C-alpha positions as CSV (number, residue, x, y, z in Angstrom):
1,M,-24.1,-21.8,-24.9
2,C,-23.3,-21.3,-28.6
3,V,-20.8,-18.6,-28.8
4,S,-20.7,-18.5,-32.5
5,A,-23.9,-20.3,-33.6
6,D,-25.3,-17.0,-34.9
7,D,-22.2,-16.2,-36.9
8,D,-22.6,-16.2,-40.6
9,S,-19.4,-18.2,-41.0
10,M,-21.3,-21.3,-39.9
11,E,-20.7,-23.5,-43.0
12,S,-20.7,-27.1,-44.1
13,D,-17.0,-26.8,-45.1
14,I,-14.6,-28.2,-42.6
15,L,-12.4,-25.4,-41.3
16,P,-8.8,-26.3,-40.1
17,Y,-9.4,-24.6,-36.6
18,W,-12.4,-27.0,-36.2
19,T,-10.5,-30.2,-36.7
20,D,-7.1,-29.2,-35.4
21,P,-7.0,-25.9,-33.6
22,L,-3.3,-26.3,-32.7
23,I,-1.9,-25.9,-36.2
24,P,0.3,-22.9,-35.7
25,E,1.2,-21.8,-39.3
26,F,-0.3,-21.7,-42.8
27,R,0.8,-20.6,-46.3
28,V,-1.6,-17.9,-47.5
29,T,-2.0,-15.5,-50.4
30,V,-2.4,-11.8,-49.7
31,L,-5.1,-10.4,-52.1
32,D,-5.2,-6.7,-51.1
33,C,-4.9,-4.2,-48.3
34,Q,-7.4,-1.5,-47.4
35,P,-7.0,1.3,-44.8
36,V,-9.8,1.2,-42.1
37,G,-9.4,4.2,-39.8
38,K,-5.8,4.1,-38.4
39,A,-5.5,0.4,-39.2
40,F,-5.4,-1.8,-42.3
41,E,-7.4,-4.9,-43.2
42,V,-5.3,-7.3,-45.2
43,R,-7.5,-9.7,-47.1
44,I,-6.2,-13.3,-47.6
45,R,-7.5,-16.0,-49.9
46,E,-7.4,-18.9,-47.6
47,N,-10.1,-19.3,-44.8
48,V,-7.7,-20.9,-42.2
49,I,-8.1,-18.8,-39.1
50,R,-11.1,-17.8,-36.8
51,P,-12.6,-14.4,-37.5
52,E,-14.3,-12.3,-34.8
53,G,-18.0,-13.1,-34.6
54,G,-20.8,-14.4,-32.5
55,G,-19.4,-13.0,-29.3
56,Q,-15.8,-14.4,-29.8
57,A,-12.7,-12.4,-30.5
58,G,-10.8,-13.1,-33.7
59,D,-7.4,-14.8,-33.9
60,R,-4.1,-12.9,-33.6
61,G,-0.7,-13.5,-35.0
62,E,1.7,-12.3,-37.7
63,L,2.2,-12.3,-41.4
64,R,5.8,-13.2,-42.5
65,I,6.6,-11.9,-45.9
66,G,10.2,-12.6,-46.8
67,K,12.3,-11.3,-43.9
68,K,9.5,-8.9,-42.8
69,S,7.1,-9.7,-40.0
70,V,3.8,-7.8,-39.7
71,P,1.7,-8.5,-36.5
72,F,-2.1,-8.6,-36.7
73,T,-4.3,-7.9,-33.7
74,D,-7.6,-9.3,-35.0
75,T,-9.3,-11.3,-37.7
76,V,-12.5,-10.2,-39.4
77,M,-14.9,-11.6,-42.0
78,R,-16.1,-9.2,-44.7
79,E,-18.3,-9.7,-47.8
80,Q,-15.1,-10.0,-49.9
81,G,-13.6,-12.6,-47.6
82,I,-11.5,-13.0,-44.5
83,A,-9.0,-10.3,-43.5
84,V,-6.4,-9.7,-40.7
85,V,-6.1,-6.3,-39.0
86,T,-2.6,-4.8,-39.0
87,Q,-1.1,-1.4,-38.0
88,E,0.9,-1.1,-41.3
89,P,0.1,-1.7,-44.9
90,V,1.0,-5.0,-46.7
91,S,1.5,-5.3,-50.5
92,G,-1.2,-7.2,-52.2
93,R,-0.8,-10.3,-54.4
94,T,2.0,-11.8,-52.5
95,E,2.7,-15.1,-50.7
96,A,3.1,-15.1,-46.9
97,A,3.4,-17.3,-43.9
98,L,0.5,-16.7,-41.5
99,V,1.6,-17.6,-37.9
100,V,-1.1,-17.9,-35.3
101,N,-0.5,-16.5,-31.9
102,M,-1.1,-19.8,-30.1
103,D,-1.0,-18.2,-26.6
104,W,-4.1,-16.1,-27.5
105,R,-5.7,-19.1,-29.4
106,R,-5.2,-21.5,-26.5
107,A,-6.5,-19.0,-24.0
108,M,-9.7,-18.5,-26.1
109,M,-10.1,-22.2,-26.5
110,R,-10.0,-22.6,-22.7
111,N,-12.3,-19.8,-22.0
112,H,-14.8,-20.8,-24.7
113,S,-14.9,-24.5,-23.6
114,A,-15.3,-23.5,-20.0
115,E,-18.2,-21.2,-21.0
116,H,-19.9,-24.2,-22.6
117,L,-19.6,-26.3,-19.5
118,F,-20.5,-23.5,-17.1
119,V,-23.6,-22.3,-18.9
120,G,-24.7,-25.9,-19.6
121,T,-24.3,-26.7,-15.9
122,L,-26.3,-23.6,-14.8
123,R,-29.1,-24.4,-17.2
124,K,-29.4,-27.9,-15.9
125,H,-30.3,-26.4,-12.5
126,K,-32.2,-23.4,-14.0
127,P,-33.6,-24.6,-17.4
128,Q,-35.5,-21.3,-17.9
129,L,-32.2,-19.5,-18.4
130,Q,-31.6,-18.3,-22.0
131,P,-28.3,-16.9,-23.4
132,G,-28.0,-13.2,-24.0
133,Y,-24.8,-11.1,-24.3
134,I,-21.6,-13.0,-24.6
135,W,-17.9,-12.1,-25.1
136,I,-15.0,-14.5,-25.2
137,D,-11.3,-13.6,-25.8
138,G,-7.9,-14.6,-24.7
139,K,-8.2,-12.7,-21.4
140,H,-11.6,-13.7,-20.0
141,G,-15.2,-14.5,-20.7
142,I,-18.4,-12.6,-20.0
143,V,-21.9,-14.1,-20.4
144,E,-25.4,-12.9,-19.6
145,L,-28.3,-15.3,-19.0
146,T,-31.9,-14.2,-18.7
147,G,-35.2,-15.7,-17.8
148,A,-34.7,-16.8,-14.2
149,S,-33.3,-15.6,-10.8
150,V,-29.9,-16.9,-9.9
151,A,-28.4,-16.9,-6.4
152,V,-24.7,-16.7,-5.5
153,E,-25.0,-20.3,-4.2
154,D,-26.1,-21.4,-7.7
155,I,-23.1,-19.8,-9.3
156,L,-20.6,-21.3,-6.9
157,R,-22.2,-24.8,-7.2
158,A,-22.0,-24.6,-11.0
159,E,-18.4,-23.5,-10.7
160,S,-17.6,-26.5,-8.5
161,E,-19.3,-28.9,-10.9
162,V,-17.4,-27.4,-13.9
163,Q,-14.1,-28.0,-12.0
164,H,-15.1,-31.6,-11.4
165,L,-15.8,-32.0,-15.2
166,V,-12.4,-30.5,-16.0
167,A,-10.7,-33.0,-13.7
168,L,-12.4,-35.9,-15.6
169,D,-10.5,-34.9,-18.7
170,I,-13.6,-35.5,-21.0
171,P,-12.9,-35.7,-24.8
172,V,-14.3,-32.8,-26.9
173,T,-15.8,-34.0,-30.2
174,T,-17.4,-32.3,-33.2
175,E,-19.7,-33.3,-36.0
176,I,-21.6,-31.6,-38.9
177,V,-25.3,-32.4,-38.9
178,D,-28.4,-31.3,-40.9
179,S,-30.1,-28.6,-38.8
180,S,-33.5,-30.3,-39.4
181,R,-32.2,-33.4,-37.6
182,L,-31.1,-31.7,-34.3
183,D,-32.5,-33.3,-31.1
184,A,-33.7,-31.5,-28.0
185,S,-30.4,-32.1,-26.2
186,V,-28.5,-29.7,-28.5
187,R,-28.5,-26.1,-27.4
188,V,-28.9,-23.7,-30.3
189,R,-29.5,-20.0,-30.3
190,E,-32.9,-18.9,-31.5
191,G,-33.1,-18.4,-35.3
192,V,-29.9,-20.3,-36.1
193,T,-31.6,-23.3,-37.7
194,S,-33.4,-21.0,-40.1
195,K,-30.2,-19.4,-41.2
196,H,-28.1,-22.6,-41.7
197,D,-28.9,-25.9,-43.3
198,R,-26.0,-27.6,-41.6
199,L,-24.5,-27.0,-38.2
200,R,-21.4,-27.9,-36.4
201,I,-22.2,-29.6,-33.0
202,V,-19.6,-29.5,-30.3
203,K,-19.9,-32.1,-27.5
204,I,-18.1,-32.4,-24.2
205,G,-18.9,-36.0,-23.3
206,E,-22.4,-36.2,-22.0
207,S,-22.0,-32.8,-20.2
208,D,-22.8,-30.4,-23.0
209,S,-23.9,-30.4,-26.6
210,S,-24.1,-27.1,-28.5
211,A,-24.1,-25.7,-32.1
212,C,-20.9,-23.7,-32.4
213,S,-18.4,-22.5,-34.9
214,G,-15.7,-21.5,-32.5
215,T,-12.4,-23.0,-31.3
216,H,-12.3,-25.5,-28.4
217,V,-9.9,-27.5,-26.3
218,L,-9.4,-31.2,-27.2
219,K,-10.2,-32.5,-23.7
220,S,-11.9,-30.8,-20.8
221,G,-8.7,-31.2,-18.7
222,D,-7.0,-28.6,-21.0
223,I,-9.2,-25.9,-19.5
224,G,-7.2,-26.1,-16.2
225,L,-8.6,-24.1,-13.3
226,F,-11.9,-22.3,-13.8
227,K,-12.9,-19.3,-11.7
228,V,-15.8,-16.9,-11.7
229,V,-14.4,-13.5,-10.9
230,D,-17.5,-11.3,-10.9
231,Y,-21.2,-11.4,-11.1
232,K,-24.2,-9.1,-11.2
233,L,-27.7,-10.4,-10.3
234,T,-31.2,-9.1,-11.0
235,D,-34.6,-10.7,-10.4
236,S,-34.5,-12.3,-13.8
237,S,-30.9,-12.4,-15.1
238,V,-27.3,-12.9,-14.2
239,R,-24.1,-11.5,-15.8
240,L,-20.9,-13.4,-15.1
241,E,-17.2,-12.9,-15.8
242,F,-14.8,-15.8,-15.6
243,V,-11.3,-16.8,-16.4
244,A,-9.7,-20.2,-17.1
245,G,-6.2,-21.7,-17.1
246,E,-3.1,-19.9,-16.0
247,P,-4.9,-16.5,-15.4
248,A,-7.3,-18.2,-13.0
249,S,-4.4,-19.9,-11.2
250,E,-2.5,-16.6,-10.9
251,L,-5.7,-14.9,-9.6
252,V,-6.5,-17.5,-7.0
253,S,-2.9,-17.6,-5.9
254,S,-2.7,-13.8,-5.4
255,V,-5.9,-13.7,-3.4
256,F,-4.8,-16.6,-1.2
257,N,-1.4,-15.0,-0.7
258,A,-3.1,-11.7,0.3
259,A,-5.0,-13.6,2.9
260,L,-2.0,-15.6,4.0
261,T,0.3,-12.6,4.5
262,R,-2.3,-10.9,6.7
263,K,-3.0,-14.1,8.7
264,Y,-0.3,-13.2,11.2
265,E,-0.7,-9.5,11.2
266,Y,-4.4,-9.9,12.1
267,P,-4.5,-13.4,13.6
268,Y,-7.3,-15.6,12.2
269,E,-7.8,-19.1,10.8
270,F,-8.7,-19.5,7.2
271,D,-12.0,-21.1,8.1
272,Q,-12.8,-17.7,9.9
273,L,-12.1,-15.7,6.7
274,G,-15.8,-15.2,6.0
275,A,-16.4,-13.8,9.5
276,V,-13.4,-11.5,9.1
277,L,-14.8,-10.1,5.9
278,D,-18.2,-9.7,7.5
279,K,-16.6,-7.7,10.3
280,S,-14.7,-5.7,7.7
281,K,-18.1,-4.9,6.0
282,T,-19.5,-3.7,9.4
283,A,-16.4,-1.5,9.9
284,W,-16.8,-0.1,6.3
285,N,-20.5,0.7,7.0
286,E,-19.6,2.4,10.3
287,R,-16.9,4.4,8.4
288,N,-19.4,5.6,5.9
289,E,-21.9,6.6,8.6
290,L,-19.1,8.6,10.2
291,L,-18.3,10.3,7.0
292,D,-22.0,11.1,6.5
293,T,-22.0,12.7,9.9
294,V,-18.9,14.8,9.1
295,E,-20.5,15.8,5.8
296,R,-23.7,16.9,7.6
297,L,-21.8,19.0,10.1
298,V,-19.7,20.7,7.4
299,V,-22.9,21.6,5.5
300,E,-25.0,22.7,8.5
301,R,-22.3,24.3,10.7
302,P,-19.5,25.5,8.4
303,V,-16.6,27.3,10.1
304,V,-16.3,30.6,8.2
305,E,-13.3,32.9,8.2
306,V,-13.0,36.2,6.5
307,A,-10.0,36.9,4.3
308,G,-10.2,40.5,2.9
309,K,-13.8,40.8,1.7
310,I,-14.2,37.1,1.0
311,A,-15.9,34.5,3.2
312,F,-13.5,31.5,3.4
313,V,-14.5,28.0,4.4
314,H,-11.8,25.3,4.4
315,E,-11.9,21.7,5.7
316,Y,-9.3,18.9,6.1
317,L,-11.3,15.7,5.3
318,P,-9.4,12.4,5.9
319,A,-11.0,9.4,4.1
320,F,-13.0,11.6,1.7
321,D,-12.5,10.9,-2.0
322,T,-12.9,13.4,-4.8
323,N,-16.4,12.4,-5.6
324,R,-17.6,12.7,-2.0
325,M,-16.0,16.1,-1.8
326,K,-17.8,17.2,-5.0
327,R,-21.1,16.0,-3.6
328,L,-20.4,17.8,-0.3
329,V,-19.6,21.1,-1.9
330,K,-22.8,21.0,-3.9
331,K,-24.8,20.8,-0.7
332,M,-23.1,23.8,0.8
333,H,-25.1,27.1,0.7
334,M,-22.7,29.7,-0.6
335,T,-23.9,33.2,-0.6
336,G,-22.1,36.5,-1.5
337,A,-18.4,36.6,-2.2
338,S,-17.2,33.3,-0.9
339,I,-14.7,30.4,-1.5
340,V,-14.6,26.8,-0.3
341,L,-11.4,24.7,-0.1
342,L,-11.8,21.0,0.7
343,M,-8.8,18.6,0.9
344,S,-8.6,14.8,1.2
345,P,-5.1,13.9,2.6
346,G,-2.9,11.0,1.7
347,E,0.2,10.2,-0.3
348,K,-1.9,11.4,-3.1
349,S,-3.8,14.4,-1.6
350,N,-6.7,15.7,-3.6
351,F,-8.4,19.1,-3.3
352,I,-11.4,21.0,-4.6
353,V,-11.8,24.8,-4.7
354,V,-15.2,26.4,-5.4
355,T,-15.9,30.1,-5.7
356,N,-19.1,32.1,-5.6
357,D,-19.8,35.7,-6.6
358,I,-16.1,36.5,-7.2
359,N,-15.0,38.2,-10.4
360,D,-11.8,36.3,-10.6
361,S,-11.9,32.6,-11.8
362,A,-11.0,29.8,-9.4
363,E,-8.0,29.0,-11.5
364,S,-6.6,32.6,-11.4
365,I,-7.1,32.6,-7.6
366,V,-5.5,29.3,-6.6
367,G,-3.8,27.9,-9.8
368,D,-0.3,29.6,-9.3
369,L,-0.3,28.7,-5.6
370,I,-1.0,25.0,-6.4
371,R,1.7,24.9,-9.0
372,Q,4.3,26.6,-6.7
373,M,3.6,23.9,-4.1
374,G,4.1,21.1,-6.7
375,G,0.5,20.2,-7.4
376,K,-1.6,20.1,-10.5
377,G,-5.1,21.1,-11.3
378,G,-7.7,22.5,-13.6
379,G,-11.4,23.2,-14.0
380,S,-14.1,25.7,-15.0
381,N,-14.6,29.3,-14.0
382,D,-15.8,28.7,-10.5
383,V,-14.4,25.2,-9.8
384,Y,-10.8,24.1,-9.6
385,T,-9.8,20.5,-8.7
386,G,-6.5,18.7,-8.6
387,G,-4.0,17.0,-6.3
388,F,-0.4,16.5,-5.0
389,L,1.6,13.3,-5.4
390,G,4.1,11.8,-3.0
391,V,2.9,13.8,0.0
392,R,4.8,12.9,3.2
393,N,3.0,15.3,5.6
394,P,-0.4,16.2,4.2
395,L,-1.5,18.2,7.2
396,E,1.5,20.5,6.8
397,L,0.7,20.8,3.1
398,Y,-2.9,21.7,3.9
399,D,-1.8,24.4,6.4
400,R,0.5,25.9,3.8
401,L,-2.3,25.9,1.2
402,V,-4.7,27.6,3.6
403,I,-2.2,30.3,4.6
404,G,-1.3,30.9,0.9
405,L,-4.9,31.1,-0.1
406,K,-5.8,33.6,2.7
407,Q,-3.0,35.9,1.5
408,R,-4.2,35.7,-2.0
409,L,-7.8,36.4,-1.0
410,G,-6.7,39.4,1.0
411,T,-5.5,41.1,-2.2
412,L,-8.9,40.8,-4.0
């Protein structure tokens, strides 16, 4: 995968972050500063840091001018040259020290190089796959491949193979070549060779060879742990999210520890974890079937009370979330002057109030009562939604709310 091969910054000039991406500081000349929205683009003369482009985020860091330090959160390439994005203006025509945020840079190097290995490995098994959307930054990587169906087993096999290549600590090398002399082993995005006479080729041993202008680790071992964290499959594409290095280690550790701490609460062996999750899925499906049954009963056989001249339906619905309550109330057939109160209990208890054929708005009917009881809410003329935080006894809260609302309806 070439993260940056379609980036217009692909040049024959050798850039410092190509040959030595670990240089942390440069002397630069600030040329000018232009406001862009709420931020500022500070243009510098020297092309020494990696701008955003081709699916990869730009470098971050700070400009040190005298005793003043101005952070920048992105680097961009404009027609006039390279610029860093700051939240405060910087005087033009001045010398500065540009300090690269190396934590961000190293994280991008790990994620970017891992993406090369991962996509290259997947395509060895599924050569029909072609690169689509891609995004690499210092937090994670996202890549979409189209042209073939991919199974979960394919993803996990590729992940395992990448981890093996990481353990081999393979050197990463680069060279500049004429685009007309590329061989079939080099992966290049469509149209890149027609845009550039010379291309930078990044090789990770014999495992991957791609045209790319981004930053990379020096050896595959620098990637550290590689982990796929999410995937979405269709009949002819796959979209993957992954992390590398310390974030991957922290994620794997937290998931393992979550399983470990529950091992003695709900006894099981680790090799039984898949079966435990399958049983959990069955329980979840049964839960949803039960909620569907409750929903159907509320719609078909509502319990209606009369408060003053108003028909009043109220239900206490454990395990219902706000979206399910909204769907439920839309199915209810409200006729004449009527009001519905639904409440989902918990430490955070949510509610929805819907009125029909009542002159007063839902907010004017129930808003003061909710606020007096410590809750918050809002809505339109006939719908009022909200919740209560830190609820110790949600059933008691619900009973108080029903009694208070009945009293209010009796005055209408």
